[in-house]
N, C-alpha and C positions, 0 to 999 in steps of 0.2 A: 408443336408439330414440326419438323426439320423438314427447309426448303431449302431453293435455291440460292436463296435471298442470304440464307445462311452458307452454305459454298461459299462464296461471291468477299461472306461477309468473313472467314479463315482464312478466305487463299489467298482475299488481297486487303489486308486493313488498311486503311488510311490515313491521315493528320485527322477526322473527320470520324474514323469508329468511335465511339467511345468505351471507355473497357465494361461496360455494361453493358450496349451494342454484341460484343466479339468474347466476355464469356459467356452470354445468355446461347448465343448459337452453337456456341460448345457445347454449353449444359444439353442443346436441345436435342445435339451429337451423341452426346450420350446419353441421355432418355430414349433414345428413337433406339438404342442400339447399336447404331453404326461402328458398332469396332469392324465389323468384317472390309472394312472401305480400305484406300491406298495409305501404307505405312503409317503418311504422318500426318494420315489425320488422328489415328492412336495415338497415336505419341504425345497432340496436342494436345486429346486429349485424358491421354493420363499425366503429364508434366498438370494441364490445370487440375485436375484432383489433388494432385501430389505437394501441389506449391496453397494448396488452400481457398485455392479459388469457386469453383464447382463438387462437388457432392457425383457418390456415385447413381446410377437410374434410378428406379421406381423399381424394377424387376430385375433379376440377375439374367444376362446375355452368356452367348461362347464366343471367341471370335472366329478371325479366319481357324486358323489352328485345332477349332475345338477347347482351348480351357474356356474356363467358366471366371468373369468378372461377377461378385456378387451385387447383390441389390446396396442401396444406402441402409435399408434396414436388416441384412445381415454383416455386418461389422458392426468390431466395439462401436460406442460408444466411444468418440473419445479419438477414436484412430483413422485417416487415411481415410476418406469415402466416403465419412458420415455428417448429419448437419452439422455440427459441436466442435470436430474439428475447424470446421471452414468459421465457422463463431468463436476459436477460439485467437484464428491468423487475421478476419475479418474481421469483426464483432459480430454478433443478434442482424440487424439489418440486411447485412447483403449475406449472410446466410438463410435468412429471411427469406427475401429476392432471391437468390441463385433457387431456394425449395420450390418454392411455389412455379418454374419455370415449366411452359408443359410440351 
């Protein structure tokens, strides 16, 4: 579940923030459908998806402007936002880790 700690991690990562914790916080925001937060959150979440660090959420949602953001199950296997896309970029271990984030 997305929390205040996740906000702090995303907004102010420091030298002690591991990549695992940083992307786990972003994945929680994605899973929580936080696409209506200030613009920097949406850009950060989309950059993590496009870079293969994170997957789309488990359910489709609408952003602030009403645009539909599909779930990871609605996109074609191997495309941005899918577990397979993440595995292709960072390996199966990372894909399994990030896909299991609640």
